[in-house]
C-alpha positions in Angstrom: -1.9 19.0 -1.7 -3.5 17.6 1.4 -4.2 14.2 2.8 -5.5 13.7 6.3 -3.3 16.0 8.5 -0.4 16.1 6.0 0.4 18.9 3.5 2.7 18.3 0.5 4.3 20.8 -1.9 6.1 20.4 -5.1 9.4 22.4 -5.3 11.3 23.1 -8.5 15.0 23.9 -8.2 16.9 25.3 -11.2 20.6 24.4 -11.1 23.4 25.3 -13.5 23.1 22.2 -15.6 19.7 20.7 -14.7 16.4 21.0 -12.8 15.5 19.2 -9.6 11.9 18.4 -8.7 11.1 17.7 -5.0 8.0 16.5 -3.1 8.2 18.1 0.3 5.7 16.8 3.0 5.5 18.9 6.2 9.0 20.3 5.5 10.7 17.0 4.8 11.9 16.1 1.3 10.4 12.6 0.5 11.1 12.4 -3.2 13.6 14.1 -5.4 14.6 13.7 -9.1 16.8 15.7 -11.4 15.9 16.4 -15.1 18.2 17.8 -17.8 15.4 20.1 -19.2 12.5 22.1 -17.7 10.0 20.4 -20.0 10.9 17.0 -18.5 10.6 18.4 -14.9 7.1 19.7 -15.6 6.1 16.4 -17.2 7.4 14.6 -14.1 5.5 17.0 -11.8 2.3 16.2 -13.6 3.0 12.4 -13.3 3.6 12.8 -9.6 0.5 14.9 -9.1 -1.6 12.3 -10.8 -0.2 9.5 -8.7 -0.8 11.5 -5.5 -4.4 12.2 -6.5 -4.9 8.4 -7.1 -3.5 7.8 -3.6 -6.1 10.1 -2.0 -4.3 13.4 -1.9 -6.4 16.5 -2.9 -5.1 19.5 -4.6 -5.5 22.8 -2.8 -5.3 26.3 -4.2 -4.0 29.2 -2.2 -6.6 32.0 -1.8 -5.5 35.6 -1.6 -7.4 37.7 1.0 -6.1 41.2 1.2 -2.3 41.2 1.4 -2.1 37.6 2.7 -2.4 34.2 1.1 -4.2 31.4 2.9 -4.3 27.7 2.2 
């Protein structure tokens, strides 16, 4: 997602006993939460995405051009 000059990504980490969802803005983790199940992590990701959109972030989709991906 983008807002002004900032770029944010959602990272999903799978650990042995749970899942961790992170919001990373320009390489720095700003928000992190662990969930016992994948379905809860994906629900939380949608909640965070909706909140960010309401705060003025816009979702971007990578575009493949040849062998490269551009944002």
